C-alpha positions in Angstrom: -246.5 22.8 33.0 -244.2 20.1 31.6 -245.1 16.8 29.9 -244.2 14.7 32.9 -246.4 16.5 35.4 -249.3 16.5 32.9 -248.9 12.7 32.5 -248.8 12.3 36.2 -251.9 14.5 36.7 -253.7 12.5 34.0 -252.8 9.3 35.9 -254.2 10.7 39.1 -257.4 11.8 37.3 -257.8 8.3 35.7 -257.3 6.4 39.0 -259.6 8.7 41.0 -262.1 9.1 38.1 -262.1 12.9 38.7 -260.7 15.7 36.5 -258.8 18.5 38.3 -260.0 21.8 36.8 -257.3 24.0 35.2 -257.9 26.8 37.7 -257.2 24.4 40.6 -254.0 22.9 39.1 -252.1 26.1 39.7 -252.7 25.9 43.4 -251.4 22.3 43.7 -247.6 22.1 44.1 -247.0 19.3 46.7 -248.0 15.7 47.1 -250.2 16.8 50.1 -251.9 19.5 48.0 -252.9 16.9 45.5 -254.1 14.5 48.1 -256.1 17.2 49.9 -257.7 18.3 46.6 -259.0 14.8 45.9 -260.1 14.4 49.5 -262.1 17.6 49.3 -263.6 16.9 45.8 -264.5 13.2 46.0 -267.1 11.3 47.8 -265.6 9.9 51.0 -267.5 6.9 52.3 -267.9 5.7 55.9 -267.0 3.9 57.9 -263.3 4.6 57.6 -261.5 1.3 56.7 -258.6 2.4 59.0 -255.9 1.3 56.6 -253.2 3.1 58.6 -254.2 1.2 61.7 -254.4 -2.1 59.8 -250.8 -1.7 58.6 -249.6 -0.5 62.0 -251.1 -3.5 63.8 -249.7 -5.9 61.1 -246.3 -4.5 61.9 -246.8 -5.2 65.6 -247.8 -8.8 64.9 -244.8 -9.2 62.6 -242.4 -7.8 65.2 -243.8 -10.3 67.8 -243.3 -13.2 65.4 -239.7 -12.1 64.8 -239.2 -11.9 68.6 -238.6 -8.2 68.4 -239.9 -5.7 70.9 -243.4 -4.6 69.8 -244.4 -2.1 72.4 -243.8 0.8 70.0 -246.1 3.6 69.1 -246.4 5.7 65.9 -243.8 8.3 67.0 -241.1 5.7 68.0 -238.1 5.3 65.7 -237.6 2.0 63.9 -233.9 1.8 64.9 -235.0 1.7 68.6 -236.8 -1.6 68.0 -234.8 -3.3 65.2 -231.3 -4.5 66.1 -228.5 -3.5 63.7 -226.9 -6.9 63.8 -228.2 -9.2 61.1 -230.3 -6.3 59.8 -230.6 -7.7 56.2 -232.1 -10.9 57.4 -234.4 -9.2 59.8 -235.6 -6.9 57.0 -236.2 -9.8 54.7 -238.1 -11.7 57.3 -240.2 -8.6 58.2 -241.2 -8.3 54.6 -242.2 -12.0 54.5 -244.1 -11.8 57.7 -246.1 -8.7 56.5 -246.5 -10.2 53.0 -246.1 -6.6 51.8 -243.4 -4.6 50.1 -241.4 -2.5 52.5 -238.9 0.3 51.8 -235.4 -0.8 50.9 -232.6 -0.3 53.3 -230.0 2.1 52.1 -226.2 2.1 52.5 -226.5 4.4 55.5 -228.5 1.7 57.3 -225.9 -0.9 56.6 -222.7 1.1 57.2 -220.7 0.5 60.3 -220.1 4.3 60.7 -222.0 7.3 59.4 -221.5 8.0 55.7 -220.4 11.5 54.9 -221.3 13.6 51.9 -218.7 13.8 49.1 -217.5 17.3 48.1 -215.2 18.4 45.3 -214.1 22.0 45.2 -216.7 22.8 47.7 -219.6 21.4 45.7 -221.6 18.5 47.1 -221.3 15.6 44.6 -223.0 12.9 46.7 -225.1 13.1 49.9 -226.1 10.0 51.7 -229.8 9.4 52.2 -231.1 9.4 55.8 -231.2 6.0 57.4 -234.6 4.2 57.1 -234.0 3.1 60.7 -234.2 6.8 61.8 -237.8 6.8 60.4 -240.7 6.8 62.9 -243.4 4.2 62.6 -246.0 6.6 61.3 -243.8 7.4 58.3 -242.9 3.8 57.8 -246.6 2.8 57.8 -247.2 5.5 55.2 -244.3 4.2 53.0 -245.6 0.6 53.3 -249.1 1.8 52.4 -247.8 3.7 49.3 -245.7 0.7 48.1 -248.8 -1.5 48.4 -251.5 1.1 47.6 -253.1 -1.3 45.1 -253.9 -3.7 48.0 -255.2 -1.1 50.3 -257.0 1.5 48.1 -260.4 0.9 46.5 -260.7 4.0 44.2 -264.4 3.4 44.0 -264.9 3.4 47.7 -262.4 5.8 49.4 -262.9 6.2 53.1 -260.0 8.4 54.3 -257.4 11.0 53.5 -254.7 8.4 54.4 -255.9 6.1 51.5 -255.8 9.0 49.0 -252.3 10.1 50.3 -250.7 6.6 50.0 -252.2 6.3 46.5 -250.8 9.7 45.4 -247.4 8.8 46.9 -247.4 5.4 45.3 -248.5 6.7 41.8 -245.9 9.4 42.1 -243.2 6.9 42.9 -244.1 4.8 39.9 -243.8 7.9 37.7 -240.6 9.4 39.0 -238.8 6.2 40.1 -237.5 7.7 43.3 -237.3 5.5 46.5 -240.6 5.7 48.3 -238.9 7.0 51.5 -237.9 10.1 49.5 -241.5 11.1 48.7 -243.2 13.1 51.5 -246.5 14.7 51.8 -244.8 18.1 51.7 -242.6 17.2 48.7 -243.0 19.6 45.8 -243.6 17.7 42.5 -241.2 20.1 40.6 -238.6 21.3 43.1 -238.2 18.1 45.3 -239.1 15.3 43.0 -237.9 16.8 39.7 -241.2 16.1 37.8 -241.6 19.0 35.4 
């Protein structure tokens, strides 16, 4: 195990106030594995604070205030409800209405036509990120939660797997510096996120 992953594990253990035994560390390879380990080894209090639902409902209210359609569900795609014209301003206003950090738009979202990967001698040099607007609302809520985990997660009073997951994603993002929308529950710390 490399220094970076050890430092990240120590950060998780510090925040959650629980050490992960060496025999369990070998069975943890993904963000989801880590979240599930803490969920299964910590006291989970009730009632559930329903953080996912709180963020989702805040999005609906923000869309209403911005005069955008708000009849979406978790599986709908952002791009079906956010117009492409004036996207930068809408995005900025959405963040202000929510009073939360939201994932940054990427060049693919802002391009007039689809960006292509760049290859030289058959090797991919640059591959555009998927559009944020192609994300469904469930994933968008998860990203918002992770970017703002300090507002939503009380490490002394955890009530759900969702809270643990957004904390793990948020802490991982702080360590590796990747964009939040590139860190998934099934992302491998080593192979996908390059934390060794």
